[in-house]
N, C-alpha and C positions, 0 to 999 in steps of 0.2 A: 194475296189477301191473307188476313190473319185467321179467317174462319177455316175450320177443318175441311179437308176434301172428302172426308169419308161419306158424309151424307149424300154428296153428289155422285160419288164414284162407286158405290156399292151396286153392282149390276148383276142381275141374273139373266143369262141368255138361254132361252129355250130354242133348241134347234128342231125344225120340223122332221129332220131325218131320224130323230131319236125316238119318236113316239112308239115305234114298233119294237124297240129294243127289249130284249129279255132282261130279267133282273139279275145281272151279274155284278158282283162287287158293290151291291147296293146302289148301282147307278141307273135306277129306273127314272122315268120322266118326273116322278114325284120328288126325287132327291137329286138335285144337281150336284155335280162334283164340286166340292168347296176348294177354292184356291185363295190362300192368304198371300198378299204381296206386301212386302215391307215398304212403307211409305216414308220418304224423307223430303221435306220441303225444298231442299236444294236440288232434288232430282225429280221434281214434279213431272217433267216432260218424259223422263225415262219410265216412270210409273205408267203414264198414259199410253206410251208406245208399247210397253210390255203387255199391258191389258188388251190393247187392240190386237196385238199379234196372236194372242191366245184365242180371243173370241172369234176372230175372223176365220181361223182354221179349224175350230173345234166342231166335231160332228156329234158331240154329246152335250147335254145341257151342263153349263158350269155356273157357279156362283162365285164371283170375284169380290174379295173383301180386303180393303187396305188395312194394314196394321199401322194405326196412327197413334204415336206415343201420347200426344196430348189428350186424345179421346180416352185412352186406357187409364191415364192419370185421373181424369174427371170421374171415371167409373170406379176408381179405387182399386183397379187391377194391377196398376204399375206405379211403384213409388221409389224405385231404385234411383240413387244419385247417379248422374252421368259421370262415367269414368274417363280418364285421360286417353285410354286406348280405344274408346268407342269411335269408330269412323262413320257410323250411320245412326239414325234415330231408332233403328230397329235391331241393334246389335244383340239385345237380350230379349226384347218383347216378342221376338219370333217364337220363343219357346212356350208362349202361351197358346200356340195353335191347338193342342188337344183340349185345353180348358175352354177356349172360345168355340170349340166344336162339341161342348158338353160331353167330352170323352166318349163320343159315338162315331162310328163309321170311319172312313178314310178321308183325309184332307191333305192338301199340299201347302207347304210354305216355300216361297221363292223370294230372293232379293229382287229389287225393282230393275236391276241393270241386266235383265235377260231380254232376249229377242227370240220368240218362238217361231220356228220354221216348219213345224210339223203339227199334225193333229194330236191334241192332248189325249185322245182316246188310245193312241198307240202306247202312251205312257201308262194310262190306267189299266191297260191290258196286262201290264207286267206285275200288277199288284198281287202279292202273295200273303194271305192272312197269317201265315206262321211267323212273320216278322213283326216287330214292334215299330220299326221304321225301315224305310228303304231310301238309299241315296246313291249318288255317284261317289265312289271311293277313290277320289283323286289322290295321287301321290304328288304333292305340290309344295315346292319351296319357291316363294317369289324371288325374283332377281332384284326387284326394286326395293329401296329402303323406305320409300314413302309412297302413299297412295296419291290418286289424282289431285286431291284437294289439300295435299300437304300433311294429311294425318299419318302418324307413324305406322309403318307396315310391320306387323308382328308375325313371327313365324312360330307355329305350334303344330303338334301332331294332328292329323285329320283336318288340316286347313282346307277350307272351302266345302267340307262335307255338309255343313249346316246351312249352306247358301241355297240348297234345293233339297227339301226332304219330304218324302211321302210319309205321313204319320198314320199309323193304325191307332186312331184316337181311343178306341175301346180296349186296346191291349192293357192288361192289368198293370204292366210296368210303367206305362205312360201316365198312370194316375199319380205317379211321383211328381209330375210337373204341375204342381199347384202354383197359384200366384205367389204364395209365400216362398216356395223354393226358387221360382224364377227371379224373384226380387232379392234373394239373399245368397244364393249359391255363387260360387266362383265362375269366371269365364271358362276355366279349364273344365269344370264339372259339366257345364252346359254344352259348350261347343265340341267337346270330345265325346259327348253322349255317355258320360260316366254313370248314368243311372241304368245303363244297359250292359249286358254281356255281349261279347263280339258276335255270338251266334244269333243275337236278336236283331242284327243289322243286315238287311238284305242289300244286294248290290244291283245297280242299274247301269247300263252301258254309258260310257263317258260322253257320248254324243248328246245326252240330255242335260249335261252341264259342261258344255264345251268351252274351256277357258281360253278366251282370246289371248294370243301371245304365248300360250303354253302348250295347248293341244294342237295337233296339226292334221290336216286332211292328207291321206295317202292317195296318190294318183291311182285311178282305176279300182279303188276300194270303197264301194258305196257305204260300207259299215262305218267309215270314218267321217262321213258327211255330217256336220252338226244338225241336230234337230232343235237345239236351243243354244244360242250363243250367249255366253256370260262374259260381259265386258268388265272383267274383274280389275283391270288396270285403269278403268275410266272409259266411258263411251263418248260418242260424237256429240252428246249434249254438253260436254265440256270443251271449250275452245282448244285446249291443249291436246285433245284426243281426237280431233276431227279426221286424222289420217290413220286411225288404228285399223287393224284388219277387220273386215266385215262392216266397216263404217257405212259403205254404200247401201247395204241391206237395211241397216237401221234408218238411214236417211230416207230411203224409199218408203219405209213403213210410216215414218213421220209425215211424209208428204200425203200419203193416202189417208192417214188419220185426220190431218188438217182439212183435206178436201171433204171428207165425210162430215166432219164437224161443221164446216161451213154450210154444207147442204142442209144439215139438220137445223142450223141457225136460220138459214134463209126460209126454210119451209115453216118455221115457227113464227116468222114475222108476218 
């Protein structure tokens, strides 16, 4: 459908187990942890499954907000022309995360092609206020020359770092990320975090942005088990990628999502 998914998909999940939580990292029951997910019409199913995989496992309240380009354009927050190297609708709009959070508190941005296998609280427990952002600092050079849908695969420093970022939205340096800057700055400036110094960027274990086809699980080493699989080469929602690694986990999650959706639909009728 041509109508935007945002109105239907913005969901706050309050978990009963969190009501007694103490107020660490601003994650009290009054303030759910904000998670912005990049939304692309071609990957609608990926978005829904990613969303489901987070809310199902989260023991803290979360607010999930899709970053939908057409909505941002209507609001006058995004006016950039689409470049030839953009492989998703959220290639640049992702950097509006601090602005969309009113430059307050912590928030996370992730691509829609993630599948969460662990409680998001484990990730928020790693938050350290001294950093402007925190992310998995992958050393990644893709072997493929094109992406799943034929888009050109570009190679650049800090590739994939921006695919999952915890933003300290209130950090003074992140005030640089105004809509004006996000709409006019180069891809290099934004994706390589050039508004920051190296020491402003905190590191998160790779298992939170486990690149399918690149990272690997080491036998008998639980620290290498993915907590969030990133189907960076394309996931099972594309016919060509039905046999990728961890496809079964994604398909199981899809099945569960569909069952729950059907139940909700049935009870509404």
